[in-house]
N, C-alpha and C positions, 0 to 999 in steps of 0.2 A: 800496666799490662794485665795485672790480676783483675783490676776493676773492669777492663775491657772484656775479658773472658766471662766474668760474672754477668755483665750486661748482655753478652751474646746468649748465655744460658737462659736468662730471664726472657729475652725476646723469643728464643726458640720455644720456651714453655708457653709464652703468649700465643705463638703460632699454633701450638698444640691445642690450647683452649679454643681459639677461634676456628681452626680448621678441623682437627680431629674430633673435638667435642661438639662444637657448634654445627658442624656440617657432615663429617664422614661417619659419625657414630650412628646416624639414622640408618645407613645401609646395613650395619651389623644388627641393629635392633629391629629391622623391618619385619622379619617373620613374627616376632613376638608382638609388635605393634599391630600388624595386620590381623593376627588371630585374636588378640585381646579386644581390639576395637571392632572386629568383624567387618573389615573393609576389603575391597577387591584390590588386585594389583594396579589397576588403573587409578583408583583413588589414592593408593599409596604413592604412585608416581606423581600425582598432582600435589600431594603434601610435600614431597621432595622438591617439586618445582617451585613451591612457595619459598623454600630456602635458597635455591639457586637464583630464582627471580629477584629476591631481595639482594643477593650478592651482586647481581647485575646493576640494580639501582644504586647499591652502595658504591660500586665502581664509578658510576657517573658522578656521584657525590664526591668521591675521593679525587677525581680528575679536577673538579672545581675547587675543592678544599685545599689540595696541595699546591695550587697556584696562588693561594692567599694565606695559608696558615702553615706552620712548621709541621714536619712529618711526625714528630713525637706527639704532638697534640692530637693528631688524627688517630695515631695508634692507641693512645690512652682512651679516646672515645670508643674505639672499636672494642677494646677489652671490656668496657663497661656494658656495652650493648650485647656482646657475646655471652657474658656471664648472666645478664638479665634474661636473655632468651633461654638459656639452660634452666634457670630457675622456673620460668614460666612453663617450660616443657614438663617439669617434674610434677606439675599439678594438672596436666592435660587429661581430660576424660572424653575427648571427642576429636575427630580428625580436624575439625575447624580450629579448635583451641591449639592443637599441636602445630597446625600450619601457621597460625599467628606467632607462636613461640619461635618456630624455626625461621620465620621471616625476620624477626628481630635479630636472631643469632646470625643469619646469613648476611644481613646488612653490616653487622659488626665484623664479620669475617673479612669483608672487603677492606674495611677501615684498618684492620690489623695487617693483613697479608701484604698489601701493596707497599706501605712504608717500611715494614719490618726488615727486608733484606738490606736496604741502604743504611738504616740505622745500625744494624749489626755489622755491616762492612766497615762503617766509619768508626766503630768502637775498637778496631784492631789495626795494627800497622799494615801498610799496603801489601806486604807479602802474604798476609793471612786473610785478605779480603775474600778470595774465592772460597776458602774453607768456611768463613763466617756465613756466606750465602748458602753453602751446602748444608750447614748445620741447621738451617731453618727447616729443611726437609727432614732432618733427623729428629727435630722436635716434634714434627707431625707424626713421625713413625712411633716415637715413644708414646704419644697420646693415643694412637690407634691401638698399639699393643696393650696399653692400660685399659682401654675401653673393652677390648676383646676379652681379656682375662676377667675383668669385673662383670661384664655382661654375661659371659658364659657361666660363671660361678653363681651369680644371682638368679639367672634363669633356671639353672639346674635345681636350685633350692626353693625358689618362690614361684616358678612357673612363668607364663607369658606376661603377667602383670608386673614383673620385675623391672620392666623397661623404665617406669617412672622413678624407681629407686636409683637406677643408673644415672638418670639425668640429674637427680638431686646431688649425688656424690660429685658429679662433674661440675655442678654449679659451685659447690664448696671449694673444690680444687681451683676453679676459675677465680674465685674471690681471693684466695691466697696468692695466686700469681699476680693478679691485678694490684694488690697491695705492694708486692715486691717491685713491680715495674714502676709504680708511682713513687716509691721511696728511693730507688737506686738507679734507674736508667736515666741517663742524660744524653743529649745530642746537640752538638754545635752546628748550627745552621743559620745562615743569614735569612732575613725575612724574605719570603718569596715575592717576586715582582710581577706575577701573572705571565701571560703570553703563551699559555698552553693551548689555547683555542678550544673549540667545542669538543668536549669529551677527551681533551688532551691530544687530539690527533695532529695539531700543528707542531707540538713538541715531538711527537713520535716520528713524524716525517723528517725530522732533522737527524734521525738515527740511521746509520748505515744498514742497508738491506732490511729495512723495516717491514716490507711487504711479505717476503717469505717467512720471516719470523712470526708475523701476525697470523698467517695461515697455519703454521705449525702449532701455535698456541691454540688456535681454534679447533684443530683436529684433536689435540689432547683434551680440550674441554668437553668435546662431544663423546669421545671414546672411553674416557676413564670412568665416568659415572655409570655407564652401562655395565661395567664390571664391579666397581666398588659398591654401587648401589644395589646390585642384585646377586652378588657372589654367594652369600650364605643362602639366599632363597633358591638360587639355581641348584646348589648342592643338596639342599634339603628336599626340594620339590622334584627335581629331575633325576638326580643321581642317588636319591634315597639315603643320603647321609643323615646321621643323627644330628640334633642341634649342637651337641658337644663337639662332634667331629667338624662340623661346619664352622663353629666358632674357633676351633683350633686352627683351621686353615686361615681364617681371618687374622688370628693372632700371629701366625707365622708371617703373613703379609705385612702386618704392622711392625714386627721386629725387623724385617728386611728393610722397611722404609727408613729405619734409623741410619742405615749404611748407604742407601742409594744416592743421597745427595752428595756426600763427600766422594764416593766412588766415581760417579760420573763427572763431577767437577775436576777430579784428578785426571780423568780420561780426556776432558776438554783441554786441560793444560798441556797434555802431550800431543793430542791429535788435532785439536781445534774444535770449535763448537759445531761446525758442519758435520764432521764425522762422528762425533760423540752423539749428537742428536739423531743422525741417520742410523747408527747402531741401535740406539734405544728404541726408535720407532720400528726398526726391522725386527727386533726381538718380540715386539708386542703380539703380532698374529701367531707366532710360534707358541708362546705361553697360553694364548687363548685356546688354541687347538688342543693343547694338553688338558686344560681344565674341562673342555667339552667332553673329553673321554670319560671323565668321572672316576678313573682308576685312582685308587687311594694315594699311594706313594707318589706317582708322577704328578698328581694334582697338587699335593702338598709342596712338591719342589717347584712347580709352576707358580704357586701362590707366593713363594719366596721371590721368584723372578719378577712377578708382577709388582711386588712390594718395592723391589729395587727401582723399577721403572716409575712407579707412582711418585716417588720423591726425586728420582734422578731427572726425569723430564722437566718438571717445573723449575728445578734448581738450575738446569742448563739454560732454560729460557730466561730466567731471572738474571743469571750471571751475565748473559749476553747484553741485557738492557743496562745493568749496573756498569759494565765496562765500556759501553758505547754511548753513554749519555753523560751530560754534566749534572751536578747535584740539582740545579734549579730546573732541569728538564726531566729528571728521573721520575718524580711523582706523577706528573701528567702523562709522560710517555708510557710508563708501566700501567697506569690506569687505562689508557686508551687500548693497549694490547689486551689487558684483562677484560675490557668491555666486550671485545670479540669473543674471548674465551667464555665470558659470562653468558653471552647469547647462546653459544653452543651448548653449554651445560644446562641452560634453562629448558631447552627443548628436549634434551637427552632423556631424563627420567620419564616424562609422560610418553614419549615414543617407545621406550623400553617396556613400560607397563602395558601399553596398548598392544604391542607386538606379542607380549607374553600371554595376555588374555585372549587375543585373536587366534594364536597358534596353539595354545595350551602348553607351552613350554618356553624356556629361555634360550633355546638353541639359536633362533634367528637373531635374538638380541646380542648374543656374544659373537656370532658371525659378523654382524654389522660392525661391532667394535673392532674386530680384527681387520676388516676392510678399510675402515677409517685410519687405522694404524699404518696400513700400507700407503695410503695417500699422504700421511704425515712423513713417511720415509721419502717419498718423491719430492715433497715440499722442502724438506731439510737439505736435500742435495742442491738446492738453489742458493744456499747461503755461500758467501765468499770463502774460498779455501783457506785464506790466510787468517780469518778471524779466530780468536781464541779467548 
């Protein structure tokens, strides 16, 4: 039992390296990156798109790989790639170099995130499987909070060029986690026999109510990066917050992510996945509206709420797949669902950057995110009432 919890902890930290460091940290560092490299919001969005585009390609690779190789092997490969991408980013001196580094990290992120929940769930007794899945979101929250504190402090002392130092620290932390996973994490799984179909969709279609879940995941993929990718920039550019205050809002959001996964998983256990997802999507536009006000204290509280949703929503979607698929179908099924999610998040940052440059603010960007959240609410209501 103790080994199981240790394995879950290491996998959660691996998710932090792959997601918080390799993908979400760019949103926090964006104002510094943009000003240090002298690029526009549109170029910054395209750099972000290289990361999420690689995540999309990585998802397709995982759909193929998990039909032929064990989940743990794919996760280990992902951690190697994520850490390598972080190290490359620490030496970036142009948007092209940074885009290449984030591409490597994004590909690794898919290889880590898709197998991680099932490996964590199998490390604990059945009664704790839901909690294990929720703790994956907690790991991401810990990583976001760490990056927020680190980025805010280094930027205050070193200026905009501090973002490369932040990537170097994250690369070192990633190497430590990678060594821990290689040494201590194990997973019992029979050799996969294939049968996932192109992109894993044949396996996904064997899951109950796969279509509304797919649409819900797609909505989340599009709406969340419009906020996470541009939150600090919105607060600094449009609400005239200082970089320290904007980083503090991002930090609060990261700390809240630690609790969002377990909180919404517990809600799903009581109310079912349908209502838990519907509540989460329904709260999204409300918190967006508060952030748009720019009023200091309400915006900080809304940042906490968004943090809960950032980890709660993917935890709910992941838990639904874990509980409604067999082990041999899980990898291809979740990869197929993540493929649609990846498509949505690939187009999200460039659209956000273009809208910001065209309108001169991030108002329309955040309004669009809120509208997609409402669509996610309507989609979640199509899930079966009895599912949990």
